[in-house]
C-alpha positions as CSV (number, residue, x, y, z in Angstrom):
1,M,12.2,1.9,12.2
2,N,10.9,5.2,10.8
3,V,8.4,5.9,9.1
4,R,7.7,9.4,7.2
5,D,6.2,11.2,4.1
6,A,7.7,11.0,0.9
7,V,9.7,13.8,-0.5
8,E,10.5,13.8,-4.6
9,A,13.5,13.3,-3.8
10,D,12.6,10.2,-2.6
11,G,11.0,9.2,-6.6
12,G,14.5,7.5,-7.2
13,R,14.6,4.8,-4.4
14,L,10.2,4.2,-5.0
15,A,10.9,3.7,-8.5
16,A,13.1,0.9,-8.1
17,L,10.7,-0.9,-5.9
18,A,8.2,-0.3,-7.3
19,D,10.0,-1.2,-11.2
20,V,8.8,2.0,-12.3
21,P,10.3,4.9,-14.3
22,T,10.6,7.7,-11.9
23,D,9.0,9.8,-13.8
24,V,5.9,8.4,-12.5
25,M,6.5,7.6,-9.0
26,A,7.1,11.2,-9.2
27,D,3.4,12.2,-10.0
28,V,3.1,9.3,-7.6
29,V,4.3,11.5,-4.3
30,H,2.7,14.5,-5.8
31,D,-0.8,13.0,-5.8
32,R,-1.6,10.2,-2.9
33,T,-0.2,10.0,0.2
34,V,2.7,8.3,0.2
35,R,5.3,7.3,3.3
36,V,8.3,5.7,3.2
37,A,10.0,3.4,5.7
38,E,13.7,3.3,6.4
39,S,15.9,1.9,8.8
40,D,19.6,3.9,9.4
41,G,18.8,6.4,6.0
42,D,18.2,3.4,3.6
43,I,14.4,3.2,2.5
44,D,12.7,-0.4,3.1
45,G,9.2,0.1,1.7
46,F,6.4,2.7,0.5
47,V,3.3,2.0,0.3
48,G,0.6,4.7,-1.2
49,Y,-3.0,5.4,-0.5
50,E,-6.0,7.5,-1.1
51,A,-9.6,8.2,-0.6
52,D,-12.7,8.4,-1.8
53,E,-15.9,8.9,-0.3
54,K,-16.3,5.5,1.4
55,T,-13.3,3.3,0.9
56,V,-9.0,4.3,1.0
57,H,-7.6,2.9,-1.4
58,V,-4.0,1.2,-1.4
59,T,-2.5,1.9,-4.4
60,H,1.3,0.9,-4.2
61,L,2.9,-1.6,-1.6
62,F,6.5,-2.4,-2.2
63,G,8.7,-3.4,-0.1
64,A,10.6,-5.5,3.0
65,E,7.8,-7.8,4.4
66,S,8.3,-5.5,7.6
67,A,8.4,-3.0,6.1
68,C,5.3,-3.4,4.3
69,E,3.4,-4.7,7.4
70,R,4.3,-1.7,9.6
71,L,3.2,0.7,6.8
72,L,-0.2,-1.3,5.9
73,D,-0.7,0.9,9.3
74,E,-0.9,4.5,8.0
75,P,-3.7,3.8,5.5
76,I,-5.5,1.8,8.4
77,R,-5.1,4.7,10.8
78,F,-7.0,7.1,8.7
79,A,-9.8,4.9,8.0
80,E,-10.2,4.5,11.1
81,R,-10.6,8.1,12.2
82,E,-12.1,8.4,9.3
83,T,-14.8,5.0,9.9
84,M,-14.2,3.5,6.2
85,P,-12.9,0.5,4.5
86,V,-9.6,-0.2,3.4
87,E,-9.1,-2.6,-0.2
88,I,-6.3,-3.1,-2.3
89,L,-5.8,-4.7,-5.2
90,L,-2.7,-7.3,-5.9
91,P,-2.0,-8.6,-10.3
92,E,-2.4,-12.1,-10.4
93,P,-0.6,-14.0,-10.7
94,E,0.8,-12.1,-7.8
95,T,4.6,-13.1,-7.8
96,E,4.6,-11.2,-4.2
97,S,3.2,-13.6,-2.6
98,D,4.7,-12.1,0.9
99,T,2.4,-8.9,-0.5
100,I,-0.6,-11.2,0.3
101,A,1.2,-12.8,3.3
102,V,1.1,-9.5,4.9
103,A,-2.0,-8.3,4.0
104,E,-3.4,-11.1,6.1
105,A,-1.6,-10.8,8.6
106,V,-3.2,-7.7,9.4
107,G,-6.3,-8.7,8.3
108,F,-8.1,-8.4,5.3
109,E,-9.7,-10.5,3.8
110,E,-10.1,-11.6,0.0
111,T,-13.0,-11.0,-1.5
112,E,-14.7,-10.8,-4.9
113,P,-12.1,-10.6,-7.6
114,G,-10.5,-7.3,-8.9
115,P,-10.6,-5.0,-11.8
116,W,-8.4,-6.3,-15.8
117,F,-5.4,-3.7,-15.2
118,D,-2.5,-4.0,-18.0
119,G,-4.2,-7.1,-19.5
120,H,-4.2,-9.2,-16.4
121,R,-7.1,-9.7,-13.5
122,T,-6.7,-8.0,-9.9
123,R,-7.6,-9.6,-6.8
124,R,-9.2,-7.2,-4.0
125,F,-8.5,-8.1,-0.7
126,R,-10.6,-5.6,2.1
127,L,-10.2,-4.9,5.6
128,E,-13.7,-3.8,6.3
129,N,-14.0,-2.3,9.8
130,P,-10.1,-0.9,10.8
131,T,-11.4,-0.4,14.4
132,T,-12.8,-4.1,15.2
133,E,-10.6,-5.7,13.3
134,R,-7.4,-4.2,14.4
135,E,-7.7,-4.3,18.2
């Protein structure tokens, strides 16, 4: 599996994975760090993330379970270098329970409830100290 930076031409496939319009995904590719996992030329998944002054925020994580697990290494590696925690918000009820399993498998723990988004509560998962938790 190869992981690379997303490019605008990936927008259609990323939009299909995330079930959002292509123009929305084009904005994501331009506004955030987006990495894609591919094998045999096919995109298996992608992660989008950004950082504020205190936390790395995973904003998008879609695709095959194995791809998502590998892709979470990207924001975690960034957080390790910057000595920051990593956070991911997942919708509740989470229909993508594989995403929760992947997050927990790499060390994320559920904390307090997340904010409401599009009329749904979110669940907050956090990797507080990526350096020690990933060793």
